[in-house]
C-alpha positions in Angstrom: 0.3 0.4 -0.1 1.3 3.5 -0.9 0.1 6.2 1.8 0.5 10.0 0.8 -0.7 12.8 2.5 -0.9 16.7 3.1 1.5 17.1 6.9 0.1 16.8 9.3 -2.4 14.4 7.8 -1.5 12.1 10.2 0.0 9.6 7.9 2.5 8.0 10.4 0.1 7.7 12.9 -2.2 6.1 10.8 0.4 3.9 9.7 1.1 2.9 13.3 -1.9 2.3 14.2 -3.1 0.5 11.1 0.5 -1.7 11.1 0.0 -2.7 15.4 -3.8 -3.8 13.9 -2.3 -6.1 11.6 0.7 -7.3 13.4 -2.0 -8.5 15.9 -3.8 -10.0 13.1 0.1 -12.8 12.5 0.6 -9.9 9.6 4.2 -9.7 9.2 4.5 -5.8 8.1 7.1 -3.5 6.5 7.2 0.1 6.3 9.3 1.9 4.3 9.3 5.5 5.1 10.4 8.3 2.5 11.4 11.7 4.0 12.7 14.5 2.2 16.2 15.6 1.9 17.7 18.8 2.6 19.0 20.6 -0.5 22.3 21.9 1.6 23.2 19.4 3.0 21.4 16.2 1.3 20.8 14.7 5.2 17.8 13.9 5.9 15.6 13.7 9.8 14.0 10.7 9.4 11.4 10.8 12.3 9.4 8.2 10.7 10.7 5.7 12.6 11.0 7.8 16.1 7.0 8.5 15.4 6.1 4.9 15.4 7.5 4.0 18.0 4.9 1.1 19.6 5.0 -0.6 16.0 9.3 -0.2 16.0 9.5 -2.6 18.9 6.8 -4.9 17.1 8.7 -8.4 16.3 6.7 -8.6 13.8 7.3 -4.9 12.1 10.3 -3.5 10.7 10.4 0.4 9.6 12.9 1.6 7.1 13.0 5.5 7.1 14.8 6.4 3.4 15.9 9.7 2.6 14.7 11.2 -1.5 18.3 12.6 -1.9 16.6 14.5 -5.0 14.8 11.7 -6.3 11.3 13.5 -7.5 7.6 12.0 -7.1 7.5 11.2 -3.1 10.2 8.0 -3.2 13.4 7.4 -3.3 15.1 5.7 -6.0 15.0 2.3 -4.9 12.3 2.6 -3.1 10.6 -0.4 -5.7 13.6 -2.7 -5.3 13.0 -2.2 -1.6 9.5 -3.2 -1.8 10.5 -6.5 -3.8 13.5 -7.0 -0.9 10.5 -7.2 1.6 8.3 -9.0 0.0 11.2 -12.0 -0.6 12.1 -11.5 3.1 9.1 -12.7 4.0 6.8 -9.3 4.9 2.9 -9.9 3.7 2.3 -6.2 3.4 4.5 -3.2 2.6 3.1 0.1 3.5 5.2 2.9 1.7 4.8 6.4 3.0 6.1 9.2 0.4 7.7 12.4 1.4 4.0 14.2 0.9 1.3 15.4 -1.1 1.7 18.0 -4.3 1.0 17.4 -7.6 3.5 14.9 -8.7 4.1 12.8 -5.4 2.3 9.8 -6.9 5.3 8.1 -8.5 4.6 5.2 -5.5 1.2 4.5 -7.1 2.8 2.7 -10.2 4.5 0.7 -7.0 1.6 -0.8 -4.8 -1.3 -2.8 -5.3 -3.1 0.2 -3.6 -2.6 3.7 -3.6 -4.3 5.7 -0.8 -4.4 9.6 -0.2 -4.9 10.8 3.2 -6.3 14.0 4.3 -7.0 15.8 7.3 -10.7 18.0 7.5 -10.3 21.5 7.9 -7.2 22.5 6.1 -8.9 24.8 4.4 -9.4 24.7 0.4 -9.4 21.1 0.3 -10.1 20.8 -3.5 -7.7 23.4 -4.7 -5.0 22.4 -1.7 -4.7 18.7 -3.2 -4.0 19.1 -7.1 -5.6 16.8 -9.6 -2.7 14.5 -10.8 -2.3 13.3 -7.5 -6.2 12.5 -6.8 -6.4 11.0 -10.2 -3.7 8.3 -9.0 -5.6 8.0 -5.6 -7.5 4.4 -5.5 -9.0 5.2 -1.6 -9.5 8.5 -0.2 -8.8 8.7 3.7 -10.4 11.2 5.8 -8.2 11.2 8.5 -8.8 12.6 12.0 -12.4 13.0 11.8 -14.1 13.0 14.8 -14.9 15.5 17.8 -15.3 19.0 16.4 -14.1 17.6 13.0 -16.9 15.5 12.2 -19.1 18.5 10.2 -15.9 19.2 8.5 -15.1 15.7 7.7 -18.4 14.9 6.0 -17.9 18.3 3.2 -15.1 17.2 2.2 -16.0 13.4 2.0 -18.9 15.0 -0.3 -16.5 17.6 -1.8 -14.0 14.7 -3.1 -16.7 12.1 -4.0 -17.8 14.7 -6.5 -14.6 15.6 -7.5 -13.7 11.7 -8.4 -17.2 12.0 -10.3 -15.8 14.1 -12.9 -12.2 12.0 -13.2 -11.2 9.1 -15.6 -11.2 6.1 -14.0 -7.9 4.3 -14.1 -9.0 1.0 -13.7 -12.5 -0.8 -15.3 -13.2 -3.5 -12.5 -12.4 -0.3 -9.2 -14.0 3.0 -8.5 -11.9 4.7 -6.1 -14.0 5.4 -2.9 -13.9 8.2 -0.2 
């Protein structure tokens, strides 16, 4: 599964929770977390592993943070090969967290079985903020943080994306993207 979304959408929190659910059901889970690299130093914070503390201690989970090192598309130059290595290593589920969302951070969509766009509610002009290219590639749009005071904005953004997806050409004859 490939996951992308804007900063603050809760990608790492979602992955940790989902990953723990999978390991409790006896799946082996691998997380390939892609972080942006500094254009100055080439370094990267690689903070996703520190945000997934429970999952990082789980014996049935593997978390590999990797810097982009200038590669565009939201993944690294070797993400596809890393997915294959994880599958060969016996991991049932491979989760790829991209750098974040933009117009072109969807290269992962061609590497995975399902591409999920994770969105927070009440972020402003949602449809304008998330560009068409990434919406067209999404197999699933998940509205995260949809509780408490955010239930109403979450339902509104859900309705907006359901309407928007109806206007776009489907990538598959058998799958209609869900929101």
